[in-house]
C-alpha positions in Angstrom: 98.1 108.3 94.0 100.9 108.2 91.5 103.7 107.9 94.2 101.8 105.2 95.9 101.5 103.2 92.7 105.1 103.9 91.9 106.2 102.6 95.2 104.1 99.5 94.7 105.5 99.0 91.2 109.1 99.5 92.5 108.6 96.9 95.2 107.3 94.4 92.7 110.4 95.1 90.5 112.7 94.7 93.5 111.1 91.3 94.5 111.3 90.2 90.8 114.9 91.2 90.6 115.7 89.4 93.8 114.0 86.2 92.6 115.8 86.5 89.2 119.2 87.0 90.9 118.7 84.1 93.4 117.6 81.9 90.5 120.7 82.9 88.5 122.9 82.2 91.5 121.4 78.7 92.0 121.7 77.9 88.3 125.3 79.0 88.2 126.2 76.9 91.2 124.4 73.9 89.6 126.1 74.3 86.2 129.5 74.9 87.8 129.5 71.9 90.0 127.5 69.5 87.8 128.8 70.3 84.3 132.4 71.2 85.3 133.1 68.8 88.1 135.7 69.8 90.6 137.2 67.9 93.5 136.2 70.5 96.1 132.7 71.8 96.2 132.4 74.8 98.6 130.5 74.2 101.8 126.8 75.1 101.8 127.4 77.7 104.5 129.9 79.5 102.3 127.5 79.3 99.3 124.6 80.7 101.3 126.9 83.6 102.6 127.8 84.5 99.1 124.1 84.3 98.1 123.3 86.7 101.0 125.9 89.1 99.7 124.4 88.9 96.3 120.9 89.6 97.6 122.2 92.7 99.4 124.7 94.1 96.8 122.5 93.8 93.7 119.5 95.8 94.9 121.8 98.5 96.4 123.8 98.9 93.1 120.6 98.8 91.0 119.0 101.5 93.2 122.2 103.6 92.8 122.0 103.0 89.0 118.5 104.5 89.0 116.9 101.2 87.8 114.1 101.7 90.3 113.0 105.1 89.0 110.4 105.8 86.4 111.7 106.4 83.0 108.9 105.9 80.5 111.0 107.3 77.6 113.9 104.8 78.0 114.0 102.4 75.0 114.4 98.7 75.4 118.0 98.8 74.3 118.8 101.5 76.8 117.1 99.4 79.5 119.2 96.4 78.6 122.4 98.5 78.6 121.5 99.9 82.0 120.9 96.4 83.4 124.2 95.3 81.8 126.1 98.1 83.5 124.5 97.5 86.9 125.0 93.8 86.7 128.7 94.2 85.8 129.2 96.7 88.6 127.3 94.5 91.1 129.5 91.6 90.2 132.7 93.6 90.6 131.5 94.8 94.0 130.6 91.2 95.0 134.1 90.0 94.0 135.7 92.8 96.0 133.6 92.4 99.1 133.9 88.6 99.1 137.7 88.9 98.7 138.0 91.1 101.8 135.5 89.2 103.9 136.9 85.7 103.4 138.6 83.5 100.8 137.6 83.8 97.2 134.5 82.0 96.0 134.7 79.9 92.8 135.6 82.3 90.0 133.8 80.2 87.3 130.7 80.2 89.4 130.8 84.0 89.7 131.4 84.3 86.0 128.5 82.0 85.2 126.4 83.9 87.7 127.1 87.3 86.1 126.0 85.9 82.7 122.9 84.2 84.1 122.0 87.2 86.2 122.2 89.5 83.2 120.0 87.2 81.2 117.4 86.7 84.0 117.3 90.4 84.9 117.0 91.5 81.3 114.1 89.0 80.8 112.3 90.3 83.9 112.8 93.9 83.1 111.7 93.6 79.4 108.7 91.6 80.5 107.7 94.3 83.0 108.1 97.0 80.3 106.0 95.0 77.8 103.3 94.5 80.4 103.2 98.1 81.4 103.3 99.3 77.9 100.3 97.2 77.1 98.5 98.5 80.2 99.2 102.1 79.2 97.9 101.4 75.7 94.7 100.3 77.4 94.5 103.5 79.5 95.9 102.3 82.8 98.4 104.4 84.8 98.3 107.4 82.5 100.0 110.7 83.3 98.1 113.8 82.2 99.9 116.5 80.3 99.0 120.1 79.5 100.8 121.3 76.4 101.8 124.9 76.4 101.3 126.3 72.9 98.7 125.5 70.3 100.8 126.2 67.3 102.5 123.8 64.9 105.0 122.5 67.5 102.2 122.0 70.1 100.2 120.0 67.5 103.3 117.8 66.7 103.7 117.1 70.4 100.1 116.1 70.7 100.4 113.8 67.6 103.6 112.2 69.0 101.9 111.5 72.3 98.9 110.0 70.6 101.1 107.8 68.3 103.0 106.4 71.4 100.4 105.4 73.8 102.8 102.9 75.4 104.5 105.8 77.1 101.4 106.4 79.2 100.8 110.1 78.6 97.4 111.7 78.0 97.0 115.2 76.7 94.3 117.0 78.7 94.5 120.3 76.8 96.6 123.0 75.1 97.3 126.5 76.4 97.3 129.4 74.0 97.5 133.2 74.1 95.3 133.5 71.1 91.6 133.7 71.8 90.6 132.6 68.3 92.3 129.2 68.9 90.3 128.4 72.1 88.1 125.4 71.7 89.7 124.1 68.5 
């Protein structure tokens, strides 16, 4: 069941990332050619080709950067940093690929796009984290854990798990070698 839910969750993240990236690209095009007028606006076919490249490159790089894997222990700052690295790498790949395929696309549009994409993707990712942290606090999508050791360290592990319900772990029991600790 967990893998099926994880695939569903990853597909939602993928679609949300694609929508965020497409929105960032459209916004960057609008800002570039509305706020910073230029005598030559690229043809719509060229713009759509670049958008198609974006919609292929970004998910591939994000998957390679392990942004579609479960990492409940990752902090918000770590998530933002991982999105930043993946966005920067995706933008560099986009510039390289578009340079070899055809003439350069507007550099200012690409620069604006990188910034807008980072902001949009960060907003989407942190929103997902907040939503799932709240769902886990309410007992949805929990992973069960069996703690080995009922001593002081085992007790601290159990307390830490109970204090951080947003991670989505539930202690089902503790294992011990000592018969006198069974049931306590």
